Each structure stands twice: as structure tokens, then as C-alpha cells.
mmCIF entry with sequence, helices, sheets and N, C-alpha, C, O atoms, coordinates in Angstrom:
data_MODEL
# 
_entry.id   MODEL 
# 
_entity.id                         1 
_entity.type                       polymer 
_entity.pdbx_number_of_molecules   1 
# 
_entity_poly.entity_id                      1 
_entity_poly.type                           'polypeptide(L)' 
_entity_poly.nstd_linkage                   no 
_entity_poly.nstd_monomer                   no 
_entity_poly.pdbx_seq_one_letter_code       MRGRRILLVDDICTTGTTLARAVDCLLRAGAEAVDCVVAARTPAHPDRRG 
_entity_poly.pdbx_seq_one_letter_code_can   MRGRRILLVDDICTTGTTLARAVDCLLRAGAEAVDCVVAARTPAHPDRRG 
_entity_poly.pdbx_strand_id                 A 
# 
loop_
_entity_poly_seq.entity_id 
_entity_poly_seq.num 
_entity_poly_seq.mon_id 
_entity_poly_seq.hetero 
1 1  MET n 
1 2  ARG n 
1 3  GLY n 
1 4  ARG n 
1 5  ARG n 
1 6  ILE n 
1 7  LEU n 
1 8  LEU n 
1 9  VAL n 
1 10 ASP n 
1 11 ASP n 
1 12 ILE n 
1 13 CYS n 
1 14 THR n 
1 15 THR n 
1 16 GLY n 
1 17 THR n 
1 18 THR n 
1 19 LEU n 
1 20 ALA n 
1 21 ARG n 
1 22 ALA n 
1 23 VAL n 
1 24 ASP n 
1 25 CYS n 
1 26 LEU n 
1 27 LEU n 
1 28 ARG n 
1 29 ALA n 
1 30 GLY n 
1 31 ALA n 
1 32 GLU n 
1 33 ALA n 
1 34 VAL n 
1 35 ASP n 
1 36 CYS n 
1 37 VAL n 
1 38 VAL n 
1 39 ALA n 
1 40 ALA n 
1 41 ARG n 
1 42 THR n 
1 43 PRO n 
1 44 ALA n 
1 45 HIS n 
1 46 PRO n 
1 47 ASP n 
1 48 ARG n 
1 49 ARG n 
1 50 GLY n 
# 
_struct_asym.id          A 
_struct_asym.entity_id   1 
# 
loop_
_struct_conf.conf_type_id 
_struct_conf.id 
_struct_conf.pdbx_PDB_helix_id 
_struct_conf.beg_label_comp_id 
_struct_conf.beg_label_asym_id 
_struct_conf.beg_label_seq_id 
_struct_conf.pdbx_beg_PDB_ins_code 
_struct_conf.end_label_comp_id 
_struct_conf.end_label_asym_id 
_struct_conf.end_label_seq_id 
_struct_conf.pdbx_end_PDB_ins_code 
_struct_conf.beg_auth_comp_id 
_struct_conf.beg_auth_asym_id 
_struct_conf.beg_auth_seq_id 
_struct_conf.end_auth_comp_id 
_struct_conf.end_auth_asym_id 
_struct_conf.end_auth_seq_id 
_struct_conf.pdbx_PDB_helix_class 
_struct_conf.details 
_struct_conf.pdbx_PDB_helix_length 
HELX_P HELX_P1 AA1 THR A 17 ? ARG A 28 ? THR A 17 ARG A 28 1 ? 12 
HELX_P HELX_P2 AA2 PRO A 46 ? ARG A 48 ? PRO A 46 ARG A 48 5 ? 3  
# 
_struct_conf_type.id          HELX_P 
_struct_conf_type.criteria    ? 
_struct_conf_type.reference   ? 
# 
_struct_sheet.id               AA1 
_struct_sheet.type             ? 
_struct_sheet.number_strands   2 
_struct_sheet.details          ? 
# 
_struct_sheet_order.sheet_id     AA1 
_struct_sheet_order.range_id_1   1 
_struct_sheet_order.range_id_2   2 
_struct_sheet_order.offset       ? 
_struct_sheet_order.sense        parallel 
# 
loop_
_struct_sheet_range.sheet_id 
_struct_sheet_range.id 
_struct_sheet_range.beg_label_comp_id 
_struct_sheet_range.beg_label_asym_id 
_struct_sheet_range.beg_label_seq_id 
_struct_sheet_range.pdbx_beg_PDB_ins_code 
_struct_sheet_range.end_label_comp_id 
_struct_sheet_range.end_label_asym_id 
_struct_sheet_range.end_label_seq_id 
_struct_sheet_range.pdbx_end_PDB_ins_code 
_struct_sheet_range.beg_auth_comp_id 
_struct_sheet_range.beg_auth_asym_id 
_struct_sheet_range.beg_auth_seq_id 
_struct_sheet_range.end_auth_comp_id 
_struct_sheet_range.end_auth_asym_id 
_struct_sheet_range.end_auth_seq_id 
AA1 1 ARG A 5  ? CYS A 13 ? ARG A 5  CYS A 13 
AA1 2 ALA A 33 ? ARG A 41 ? ALA A 33 ARG A 41 
# 
loop_
_atom_site.group_PDB 
_atom_site.id 
_atom_site.type_symbol 
_atom_site.label_atom_id 
_atom_site.label_alt_id 
_atom_site.label_comp_id 
_atom_site.label_asym_id 
_atom_site.label_entity_id 
_atom_site.label_seq_id 
_atom_site.pdbx_PDB_ins_code 
_atom_site.Cartn_x 
_atom_site.Cartn_y 
_atom_site.Cartn_z 
_atom_site.occupancy 
_atom_site.B_iso_or_equiv 
_atom_site.pdbx_formal_charge 
_atom_site.auth_seq_id 
_atom_site.auth_comp_id 
_atom_site.auth_asym_id 
_atom_site.auth_atom_id 
_atom_site.pdbx_PDB_model_num 
ATOM 1   N N  . MET A 1 1  ? -11.723 7.325   -12.301 1.00 0.00 ? 1  MET A N  1 
ATOM 2   C CA . MET A 1 1  ? -10.856 7.211   -11.193 1.00 0.00 ? 1  MET A CA 1 
ATOM 3   C C  . MET A 1 1  ? -10.761 8.597   -10.487 1.00 0.00 ? 1  MET A C  1 
ATOM 4   O O  . MET A 1 1  ? -10.685 8.656   -9.259  1.00 0.00 ? 1  MET A O  1 
ATOM 5   N N  . ARG A 1 2  ? -10.767 9.697   -11.260 1.00 0.00 ? 2  ARG A N  1 
ATOM 6   C CA . ARG A 1 2  ? -10.576 10.943  -10.633 1.00 0.00 ? 2  ARG A CA 1 
ATOM 7   C C  . ARG A 1 2  ? -11.578 11.232  -9.573  1.00 0.00 ? 2  ARG A C  1 
ATOM 8   O O  . ARG A 1 2  ? -12.784 11.128  -9.797  1.00 0.00 ? 2  ARG A O  1 
ATOM 9   N N  . GLY A 1 3  ? -11.086 11.603  -8.396  1.00 0.00 ? 3  GLY A N  1 
ATOM 10  C CA . GLY A 1 3  ? -12.004 11.921  -7.248  1.00 0.00 ? 3  GLY A CA 1 
ATOM 11  C C  . GLY A 1 3  ? -12.489 10.781  -6.465  1.00 0.00 ? 3  GLY A C  1 
ATOM 12  O O  . GLY A 1 3  ? -13.204 10.985  -5.484  1.00 0.00 ? 3  GLY A O  1 
ATOM 13  N N  . ARG A 1 4  ? -12.158 9.599   -6.819  1.00 0.00 ? 4  ARG A N  1 
ATOM 14  C CA . ARG A 1 4  ? -12.647 8.402   -6.051  1.00 0.00 ? 4  ARG A CA 1 
ATOM 15  C C  . ARG A 1 4  ? -11.750 8.014   -4.919  1.00 0.00 ? 4  ARG A C  1 
ATOM 16  O O  . ARG A 1 4  ? -10.538 8.229   -4.932  1.00 0.00 ? 4  ARG A O  1 
ATOM 17  N N  . ARG A 1 5  ? -12.418 7.411   -3.897  1.00 0.00 ? 5  ARG A N  1 
ATOM 18  C CA . ARG A 1 5  ? -11.647 6.859   -2.818  1.00 0.00 ? 5  ARG A CA 1 
ATOM 19  C C  . ARG A 1 5  ? -11.456 5.395   -3.070  1.00 0.00 ? 5  ARG A C  1 
ATOM 20  O O  . ARG A 1 5  ? -12.405 4.686   -3.403  1.00 0.00 ? 5  ARG A O  1 
ATOM 21  N N  . ILE A 1 6  ? -10.221 4.926   -2.914  1.00 0.00 ? 6  ILE A N  1 
ATOM 22  C CA . ILE A 1 6  ? -9.824  3.542   -3.315  1.00 0.00 ? 6  ILE A CA 1 
ATOM 23  C C  . ILE A 1 6  ? -9.465  2.700   -2.042  1.00 0.00 ? 6  ILE A C  1 
ATOM 24  O O  . ILE A 1 6  ? -8.777  3.181   -1.141  1.00 0.00 ? 6  ILE A O  1 
ATOM 25  N N  . LEU A 1 7  ? -9.940  1.474   -2.008  1.00 0.00 ? 7  LEU A N  1 
ATOM 26  C CA . LEU A 1 7  ? -9.503  0.543   -0.965  1.00 0.00 ? 7  LEU A CA 1 
ATOM 27  C C  . LEU A 1 7  ? -8.640  -0.434  -1.653  1.00 0.00 ? 7  LEU A C  1 
ATOM 28  O O  . LEU A 1 7  ? -9.113  -1.151  -2.535  1.00 0.00 ? 7  LEU A O  1 
ATOM 29  N N  . LEU A 1 8  ? -7.372  -0.507  -1.295  1.00 0.00 ? 8  LEU A N  1 
ATOM 30  C CA . LEU A 1 8  ? -6.446  -1.433  -1.888  1.00 0.00 ? 8  LEU A CA 1 
ATOM 31  C C  . LEU A 1 8  ? -6.267  -2.585  -0.936  1.00 0.00 ? 8  LEU A C  1 
ATOM 32  O O  . LEU A 1 8  ? -5.893  -2.374  0.218   1.00 0.00 ? 8  LEU A O  1 
ATOM 33  N N  . VAL A 1 9  ? -6.533  -3.849  -1.403  1.00 0.00 ? 9  VAL A N  1 
ATOM 34  C CA . VAL A 1 9  ? -6.489  -5.019  -0.471  1.00 0.00 ? 9  VAL A CA 1 
ATOM 35  C C  . VAL A 1 9  ? -5.376  -5.897  -1.004  1.00 0.00 ? 9  VAL A C  1 
ATOM 36  O O  . VAL A 1 9  ? -5.332  -6.211  -2.194  1.00 0.00 ? 9  VAL A O  1 
ATOM 37  N N  . ASP A 1 10 ? -4.435  -6.309  -0.073  1.00 0.00 ? 10 ASP A N  1 
ATOM 38  C CA . ASP A 1 10 ? -3.351  -7.239  -0.427  1.00 0.00 ? 10 ASP A CA 1 
ATOM 39  C C  . ASP A 1 10 ? -3.359  -8.370  0.529   1.00 0.00 ? 10 ASP A C  1 
ATOM 40  O O  . ASP A 1 10 ? -3.847  -8.245  1.652   1.00 0.00 ? 10 ASP A O  1 
ATOM 41  N N  . ASP A 1 11 ? -2.803  -9.521  0.085   1.00 0.00 ? 11 ASP A N  1 
ATOM 42  C CA . ASP A 1 11 ? -2.801  -10.660 0.992   1.00 0.00 ? 11 ASP A CA 1 
ATOM 43  C C  . ASP A 1 11 ? -1.647  -10.628 2.012   1.00 0.00 ? 11 ASP A C  1 
ATOM 44  O O  . ASP A 1 11 ? -1.804  -11.082 3.146   1.00 0.00 ? 11 ASP A O  1 
ATOM 45  N N  . ILE A 1 12 ? -0.457  -10.074 1.586   1.00 0.00 ? 12 ILE A N  1 
ATOM 46  C CA . ILE A 1 12 ? 0.675   -10.056 2.490   1.00 0.00 ? 12 ILE A CA 1 
ATOM 47  C C  . ILE A 1 12 ? 1.545   -8.818  2.160   1.00 0.00 ? 12 ILE A C  1 
ATOM 48  O O  . ILE A 1 12 ? 1.751   -8.461  1.000   1.00 0.00 ? 12 ILE A O  1 
ATOM 49  N N  . CYS A 1 13 ? 2.010   -8.225  3.177   1.00 0.00 ? 13 CYS A N  1 
ATOM 50  C CA . CYS A 1 13 ? 2.938   -7.037  3.011   1.00 0.00 ? 13 CYS A CA 1 
ATOM 51  C C  . CYS A 1 13 ? 4.314   -7.466  3.584   1.00 0.00 ? 13 CYS A C  1 
ATOM 52  O O  . CYS A 1 13 ? 4.451   -7.865  4.740   1.00 0.00 ? 13 CYS A O  1 
ATOM 53  N N  . THR A 1 14 ? 5.299   -7.355  2.705   1.00 0.00 ? 14 THR A N  1 
ATOM 54  C CA . THR A 1 14 ? 6.656   -7.720  3.180   1.00 0.00 ? 14 THR A CA 1 
ATOM 55  C C  . THR A 1 14 ? 7.408   -6.410  3.461   1.00 0.00 ? 14 THR A C  1 
ATOM 56  O O  . THR A 1 14 ? 7.640   -6.087  4.626   1.00 0.00 ? 14 THR A O  1 
ATOM 57  N N  . THR A 1 15 ? 7.786   -5.669  2.454   1.00 0.00 ? 15 THR A N  1 
ATOM 58  C CA . THR A 1 15 ? 8.531   -4.426  2.673   1.00 0.00 ? 15 THR A CA 1 
ATOM 59  C C  . THR A 1 15 ? 7.606   -3.204  2.582   1.00 0.00 ? 15 THR A C  1 
ATOM 60  O O  . THR A 1 15 ? 7.890   -2.138  3.128   1.00 0.00 ? 15 THR A O  1 
ATOM 61  N N  . GLY A 1 16 ? 6.512   -3.400  1.886   1.00 0.00 ? 16 GLY A N  1 
ATOM 62  C CA . GLY A 1 16 ? 5.585   -2.291  1.706   1.00 0.00 ? 16 GLY A CA 1 
ATOM 63  C C  . GLY A 1 16 ? 5.812   -1.497  0.394   1.00 0.00 ? 16 GLY A C  1 
ATOM 64  O O  . GLY A 1 16 ? 5.079   -0.564  0.068   1.00 0.00 ? 16 GLY A O  1 
ATOM 65  N N  . THR A 1 17 ? 6.822   -1.900  -0.308  1.00 0.00 ? 17 THR A N  1 
ATOM 66  C CA . THR A 1 17 ? 7.198   -1.269  -1.594  1.00 0.00 ? 17 THR A CA 1 
ATOM 67  C C  . THR A 1 17 ? 6.069   -1.348  -2.650  1.00 0.00 ? 17 THR A C  1 
ATOM 68  O O  . THR A 1 17 ? 5.697   -0.353  -3.272  1.00 0.00 ? 17 THR A O  1 
ATOM 69  N N  . THR A 1 18 ? 5.547   -2.577  -2.819  1.00 0.00 ? 18 THR A N  1 
ATOM 70  C CA . THR A 1 18 ? 4.441   -2.725  -3.743  1.00 0.00 ? 18 THR A CA 1 
ATOM 71  C C  . THR A 1 18 ? 3.215   -1.866  -3.446  1.00 0.00 ? 18 THR A C  1 
ATOM 72  O O  . THR A 1 18 ? 2.647   -1.239  -4.340  1.00 0.00 ? 18 THR A O  1 
ATOM 73  N N  . LEU A 1 19 ? 2.818   -1.850  -2.175  1.00 0.00 ? 19 LEU A N  1 
ATOM 74  C CA . LEU A 1 19 ? 1.753   -1.011  -1.783  1.00 0.00 ? 19 LEU A CA 1 
ATOM 75  C C  . LEU A 1 19 ? 2.008   0.441   -2.023  1.00 0.00 ? 19 LEU A C  1 
ATOM 76  O O  . LEU A 1 19 ? 1.161   1.168   -2.541  1.00 0.00 ? 19 LEU A O  1 
ATOM 77  N N  . ALA A 1 20 ? 3.210   0.862   -1.633  1.00 0.00 ? 20 ALA A N  1 
ATOM 78  C CA . ALA A 1 20 ? 3.629   2.250   -1.831  1.00 0.00 ? 20 ALA A CA 1 
ATOM 79  C C  . ALA A 1 20 ? 3.569   2.699   -3.284  1.00 0.00 ? 20 ALA A C  1 
ATOM 80  O O  . ALA A 1 20 ? 3.088   3.786   -3.605  1.00 0.00 ? 20 ALA A O  1 
ATOM 81  N N  . ARG A 1 21 ? 4.075   1.821   -4.154  1.00 0.00 ? 21 ARG A N  1 
ATOM 82  C CA . ARG A 1 21 ? 4.026   2.181   -5.565  1.00 0.00 ? 21 ARG A CA 1 
ATOM 83  C C  . ARG A 1 21 ? 2.682   2.126   -6.157  1.00 0.00 ? 21 ARG A C  1 
ATOM 84  O O  . ARG A 1 21 ? 2.407   2.919   -7.057  1.00 0.00 ? 21 ARG A O  1 
ATOM 85  N N  . ALA A 1 22 ? 1.795   1.247   -5.734  1.00 0.00 ? 22 ALA A N  1 
ATOM 86  C CA . ALA A 1 22 ? 0.416   1.202   -6.134  1.00 0.00 ? 22 ALA A CA 1 
ATOM 87  C C  . ALA A 1 22 ? -0.332  2.451   -5.682  1.00 0.00 ? 22 ALA A C  1 
ATOM 88  O O  . ALA A 1 22 ? -1.090  3.037   -6.455  1.00 0.00 ? 22 ALA A O  1 
ATOM 89  N N  . VAL A 1 23 ? -0.132  2.837   -4.500  1.00 0.00 ? 23 VAL A N  1 
ATOM 90  C CA . VAL A 1 23 ? -0.773  4.068   -3.955  1.00 0.00 ? 23 VAL A CA 1 
ATOM 91  C C  . VAL A 1 23 ? -0.304  5.260   -4.742  1.00 0.00 ? 23 VAL A C  1 
ATOM 92  O O  . VAL A 1 23 ? -1.127  6.081   -5.148  1.00 0.00 ? 23 VAL A O  1 
ATOM 93  N N  . ASP A 1 24 ? 0.998   5.391   -4.978  1.00 0.00 ? 24 ASP A N  1 
ATOM 94  C CA . ASP A 1 24 ? 1.488   6.510   -5.813  1.00 0.00 ? 24 ASP A CA 1 
ATOM 95  C C  . ASP A 1 24 ? 0.829   6.547   -7.163  1.00 0.00 ? 24 ASP A C  1 
ATOM 96  O O  . ASP A 1 24 ? 0.406   7.626   -7.579  1.00 0.00 ? 24 ASP A O  1 
ATOM 97  N N  . CYS A 1 25 ? 0.709   5.475   -7.866  1.00 0.00 ? 25 CYS A N  1 
ATOM 98  C CA . CYS A 1 25 ? 0.111   5.384   -9.195  1.00 0.00 ? 25 CYS A CA 1 
ATOM 99  C C  . CYS A 1 25 ? -1.335  5.820   -9.111  1.00 0.00 ? 25 CYS A C  1 
ATOM 100 O O  . CYS A 1 25 ? -1.796  6.594   -9.949  1.00 0.00 ? 25 CYS A O  1 
ATOM 101 N N  . LEU A 1 26 ? -2.096  5.313   -8.066  1.00 0.00 ? 26 LEU A N  1 
ATOM 102 C CA . LEU A 1 26 ? -3.505  5.631   -8.046  1.00 0.00 ? 26 LEU A CA 1 
ATOM 103 C C  . LEU A 1 26 ? -3.693  7.132   -7.735  1.00 0.00 ? 26 LEU A C  1 
ATOM 104 O O  . LEU A 1 26 ? -4.596  7.761   -8.286  1.00 0.00 ? 26 LEU A O  1 
ATOM 105 N N  . LEU A 1 27 ? -2.854  7.704   -6.862  1.00 0.00 ? 27 LEU A N  1 
ATOM 106 C CA . LEU A 1 27 ? -2.992  9.114   -6.552  1.00 0.00 ? 27 LEU A CA 1 
ATOM 107 C C  . LEU A 1 27 ? -2.616  9.960   -7.775  1.00 0.00 ? 27 LEU A C  1 
ATOM 108 O O  . LEU A 1 27 ? -3.279  10.962  -8.045  1.00 0.00 ? 27 LEU A O  1 
ATOM 109 N N  . ARG A 1 28 ? -1.596  9.591   -8.500  1.00 0.00 ? 28 ARG A N  1 
ATOM 110 C CA . ARG A 1 28 ? -1.301  10.352  -9.746  1.00 0.00 ? 28 ARG A CA 1 
ATOM 111 C C  . ARG A 1 28 ? -2.334  10.212  -10.781 1.00 0.00 ? 28 ARG A C  1 
ATOM 112 O O  . ARG A 1 28 ? -2.496  11.097  -11.621 1.00 0.00 ? 28 ARG A O  1 
ATOM 113 N N  . ALA A 1 29 ? -3.060  9.110   -10.758 1.00 0.00 ? 29 ALA A N  1 
ATOM 114 C CA . ALA A 1 29 ? -4.188  8.878   -11.720 1.00 0.00 ? 29 ALA A CA 1 
ATOM 115 C C  . ALA A 1 29 ? -5.392  9.677   -11.305 1.00 0.00 ? 29 ALA A C  1 
ATOM 116 O O  . ALA A 1 29 ? -6.355  9.742   -12.069 1.00 0.00 ? 29 ALA A O  1 
ATOM 117 N N  . GLY A 1 30 ? -5.398  10.288  -10.141 1.00 0.00 ? 30 GLY A N  1 
ATOM 118 C CA . GLY A 1 30 ? -6.499  11.138  -9.693  1.00 0.00 ? 30 GLY A CA 1 
ATOM 119 C C  . GLY A 1 30 ? -7.367  10.661  -8.562  1.00 0.00 ? 30 GLY A C  1 
ATOM 120 O O  . GLY A 1 30 ? -8.377  11.283  -8.232  1.00 0.00 ? 30 GLY A O  1 
ATOM 121 N N  . ALA A 1 31 ? -6.976  9.561   -7.972  1.00 0.00 ? 31 ALA A N  1 
ATOM 122 C CA . ALA A 1 31 ? -7.737  9.128   -6.818  1.00 0.00 ? 31 ALA A CA 1 
ATOM 123 C C  . ALA A 1 31 ? -7.710  10.153  -5.696  1.00 0.00 ? 31 ALA A C  1 
ATOM 124 O O  . ALA A 1 31 ? -6.679  10.768  -5.424  1.00 0.00 ? 31 ALA A O  1 
ATOM 125 N N  . GLU A 1 32 ? -8.870  10.332  -5.040  1.00 0.00 ? 32 GLU A N  1 
ATOM 126 C CA . GLU A 1 32 ? -8.867  11.305  -3.921  1.00 0.00 ? 32 GLU A CA 1 
ATOM 127 C C  . GLU A 1 32 ? -8.131  10.766  -2.732  1.00 0.00 ? 32 GLU A C  1 
ATOM 128 O O  . GLU A 1 32 ? -7.436  11.520  -2.051  1.00 0.00 ? 32 GLU A O  1 
ATOM 129 N N  . ALA A 1 33 ? -8.250  9.525   -2.462  1.00 0.00 ? 33 ALA A N  1 
ATOM 130 C CA . ALA A 1 33 ? -7.579  8.906   -1.271  1.00 0.00 ? 33 ALA A CA 1 
ATOM 131 C C  . ALA A 1 33 ? -7.425  7.475   -1.566  1.00 0.00 ? 33 ALA A C  1 
ATOM 132 O O  . ALA A 1 33 ? -8.227  6.904   -2.305  1.00 0.00 ? 33 ALA A O  1 
ATOM 133 N N  . VAL A 1 34 ? -6.386  6.842   -0.999  1.00 0.00 ? 34 VAL A N  1 
ATOM 134 C CA . VAL A 1 34 ? -6.218  5.390   -1.075  1.00 0.00 ? 34 VAL A CA 1 
ATOM 135 C C  . VAL A 1 34 ? -5.945  4.818   0.346   1.00 0.00 ? 34 VAL A C  1 
ATOM 136 O O  . VAL A 1 34 ? -5.025  5.274   1.025   1.00 0.00 ? 34 VAL A O  1 
ATOM 137 N N  . ASP A 1 35 ? -6.707  3.869   0.768   1.00 0.00 ? 35 ASP A N  1 
ATOM 138 C CA . ASP A 1 35 ? -6.563  3.220   1.996   1.00 0.00 ? 35 ASP A CA 1 
ATOM 139 C C  . ASP A 1 35 ? -6.111  1.833   1.680   1.00 0.00 ? 35 ASP A C  1 
ATOM 140 O O  . ASP A 1 35 ? -6.582  1.227   0.718   1.00 0.00 ? 35 ASP A O  1 
ATOM 141 N N  . CYS A 1 36 ? -5.156  1.286   2.514   1.00 0.00 ? 36 CYS A N  1 
ATOM 142 C CA . CYS A 1 36 ? -4.637  -0.074  2.279   1.00 0.00 ? 36 CYS A CA 1 
ATOM 143 C C  . CYS A 1 36 ? -4.970  -1.036  3.479   1.00 0.00 ? 36 CYS A C  1 
ATOM 144 O O  . CYS A 1 36 ? -4.913  -0.672  4.654   1.00 0.00 ? 36 CYS A O  1 
ATOM 145 N N  . VAL A 1 37 ? -5.309  -2.247  3.087   1.00 0.00 ? 37 VAL A N  1 
ATOM 146 C CA . VAL A 1 37 ? -5.620  -3.263  4.073   1.00 0.00 ? 37 VAL A CA 1 
ATOM 147 C C  . VAL A 1 37 ? -4.808  -4.553  3.658   1.00 0.00 ? 37 VAL A C  1 
ATOM 148 O O  . VAL A 1 37 ? -4.853  -5.009  2.516   1.00 0.00 ? 37 VAL A O  1 
ATOM 149 N N  . VAL A 1 38 ? -4.099  -5.075  4.629   1.00 0.00 ? 38 VAL A N  1 
ATOM 150 C CA . VAL A 1 38 ? -3.358  -6.389  4.352   1.00 0.00 ? 38 VAL A CA 1 
ATOM 151 C C  . VAL A 1 38 ? -3.828  -7.471  5.312   1.00 0.00 ? 38 VAL A C  1 
ATOM 152 O O  . VAL A 1 38 ? -4.144  -7.197  6.470   1.00 0.00 ? 38 VAL A O  1 
ATOM 153 N N  . ALA A 1 39 ? -3.866  -8.632  4.844   1.00 0.00 ? 39 ALA A N  1 
ATOM 154 C CA . ALA A 1 39 ? -4.223  -9.775  5.700   1.00 0.00 ? 39 ALA A CA 1 
ATOM 155 C C  . ALA A 1 39 ? -3.085  -10.219 6.631   1.00 0.00 ? 39 ALA A C  1 
ATOM 156 O O  . ALA A 1 39 ? -3.329  -10.691 7.741   1.00 0.00 ? 39 ALA A O  1 
ATOM 157 N N  . ALA A 1 40 ? -1.842  -10.060 6.164   1.00 0.00 ? 40 ALA A N  1 
ATOM 158 C CA . ALA A 1 40 ? -0.737  -10.438 7.000   1.00 0.00 ? 40 ALA A CA 1 
ATOM 159 C C  . ALA A 1 40 ? 0.494   -9.570  6.630   1.00 0.00 ? 40 ALA A C  1 
ATOM 160 O O  . ALA A 1 40 ? 0.581   -8.999  5.543   1.00 0.00 ? 40 ALA A O  1 
ATOM 161 N N  . ARG A 1 41 ? 1.427   -9.505  7.586   1.00 0.00 ? 41 ARG A N  1 
ATOM 162 C CA . ARG A 1 41 ? 2.605   -8.753  7.358   1.00 0.00 ? 41 ARG A CA 1 
ATOM 163 C C  . ARG A 1 41 ? 3.836   -9.568  7.877   1.00 0.00 ? 41 ARG A C  1 
ATOM 164 O O  . ARG A 1 41 ? 3.794   -10.133 8.970   1.00 0.00 ? 41 ARG A O  1 
ATOM 165 N N  . THR A 1 42 ? 4.877   -9.609  7.104   1.00 0.00 ? 42 THR A N  1 
ATOM 166 C CA . THR A 1 42 ? 6.047   -10.381 7.541   1.00 0.00 ? 42 THR A CA 1 
ATOM 167 C C  . THR A 1 42 ? 6.775   -9.597  8.570   1.00 0.00 ? 42 THR A C  1 
ATOM 168 O O  . THR A 1 42 ? 6.814   -8.367  8.540   1.00 0.00 ? 42 THR A O  1 
ATOM 169 N N  . PRO A 1 43 ? 7.374   -10.346 9.513   1.00 0.00 ? 43 PRO A N  1 
ATOM 170 C CA . PRO A 1 43 ? 8.185   -9.623  10.570  1.00 0.00 ? 43 PRO A CA 1 
ATOM 171 C C  . PRO A 1 43 ? 9.374   -8.907  9.975   1.00 0.00 ? 43 PRO A C  1 
ATOM 172 O O  . PRO A 1 43 ? 9.935   -9.370  8.982   1.00 0.00 ? 43 PRO A O  1 
ATOM 173 N N  . ALA A 1 44 ? 9.778   -7.783  10.559  1.00 0.00 ? 44 ALA A N  1 
ATOM 174 C CA . ALA A 1 44 ? 10.921  -7.031  10.111  1.00 0.00 ? 44 ALA A CA 1 
ATOM 175 C C  . ALA A 1 44 ? 12.165  -7.872  10.286  1.00 0.00 ? 44 ALA A C  1 
ATOM 176 O O  . ALA A 1 44 ? 12.276  -8.661  11.225  1.00 0.00 ? 44 ALA A O  1 
ATOM 177 N N  . HIS A 1 45 ? 13.072  -7.698  9.394   1.00 0.00 ? 45 HIS A N  1 
ATOM 178 C CA . HIS A 1 45 ? 14.363  -8.434  9.383   1.00 0.00 ? 45 HIS A CA 1 
ATOM 179 C C  . HIS A 1 45 ? 15.246  -7.745  10.503  1.00 0.00 ? 45 HIS A C  1 
ATOM 180 O O  . HIS A 1 45 ? 15.303  -6.518  10.578  1.00 0.00 ? 45 HIS A O  1 
ATOM 181 N N  . PRO A 1 46 ? 15.910  -8.549  11.343  1.00 0.00 ? 46 PRO A N  1 
ATOM 182 C CA . PRO A 1 46 ? 16.684  -7.917  12.437  1.00 0.00 ? 46 PRO A CA 1 
ATOM 183 C C  . PRO A 1 46 ? 17.595  -6.819  11.998  1.00 0.00 ? 46 PRO A C  1 
ATOM 184 O O  . PRO A 1 46 ? 17.849  -5.919  12.799  1.00 0.00 ? 46 PRO A O  1 
ATOM 185 N N  . ASP A 1 47 ? 18.106  -6.810  10.807  1.00 0.00 ? 47 ASP A N  1 
ATOM 186 C CA . ASP A 1 47 ? 18.987  -5.785  10.386  1.00 0.00 ? 47 ASP A CA 1 
ATOM 187 C C  . ASP A 1 47 ? 18.212  -4.457  10.032  1.00 0.00 ? 47 ASP A C  1 
ATOM 188 O O  . ASP A 1 47 ? 18.820  -3.391  9.939   1.00 0.00 ? 47 ASP A O  1 
ATOM 189 N N  . ARG A 1 48 ? 16.978  -4.547  9.857   1.00 0.00 ? 48 ARG A N  1 
ATOM 190 C CA . ARG A 1 48 ? 16.172  -3.362  9.433   1.00 0.00 ? 48 ARG A CA 1 
ATOM 191 C C  . ARG A 1 48 ? 15.347  -2.850  10.575  1.00 0.00 ? 48 ARG A C  1 
ATOM 192 O O  . ARG A 1 48 ? 14.569  -1.924  10.344  1.00 0.00 ? 48 ARG A O  1 
ATOM 193 N N  . ARG A 1 49 ? 15.429  -3.333  11.738  1.00 0.00 ? 49 ARG A N  1 
ATOM 194 C CA . ARG A 1 49 ? 14.641  -2.804  12.844  1.00 0.00 ? 49 ARG A CA 1 
ATOM 195 C C  . ARG A 1 49 ? 15.303  -1.495  13.338  1.00 0.00 ? 49 ARG A C  1 
ATOM 196 O O  . ARG A 1 49 ? 16.522  -1.375  13.460  1.00 0.00 ? 49 ARG A O  1 
ATOM 197 N N  . GLY A 1 50 ? 14.402  -0.524  13.614  1.00 0.00 ? 50 GLY A N  1 
ATOM 198 C CA . GLY A 1 50 ? 14.888  0.837   13.949  1.00 0.00 ? 50 GLY A CA 1 
ATOM 199 C C  . GLY A 1 50 ? 15.123  0.945   15.387  1.00 0.00 ? 50 GLY A C  1 
ATOM 200 O O  . GLY A 1 50 ? 15.531  2.002   15.869  1.00 0.00 ? 50 GLY A O  1 
# 
């Protein structure tokens, strides 16, 4: 893993928490870089829009 570039693929992104945690783990394990691709993203909840 050390020094490798990782492509993380997910089917759907809701809050992004799962992707963020996975990226953090991969970087701590020594990945050089992590890129994420998702097939779909849920719309933001009205209370969470900035």
C-alpha cells in the first residue's frame, strides 16, 4: 500500500462520511494519494444547505 495511488469507487454518496473515513485510513496506511469516484449523490437536506 505504501506509496500507491488509490482509486476508491462507491455506488452512492450520502453525507460523505464513509468516503472521508476510508480516505483517512488509506492515507494513514501509507497511500500516496486517494481519488474518489461515486455513481450517484443524494441531494443535500434542506436544513444542511449552506
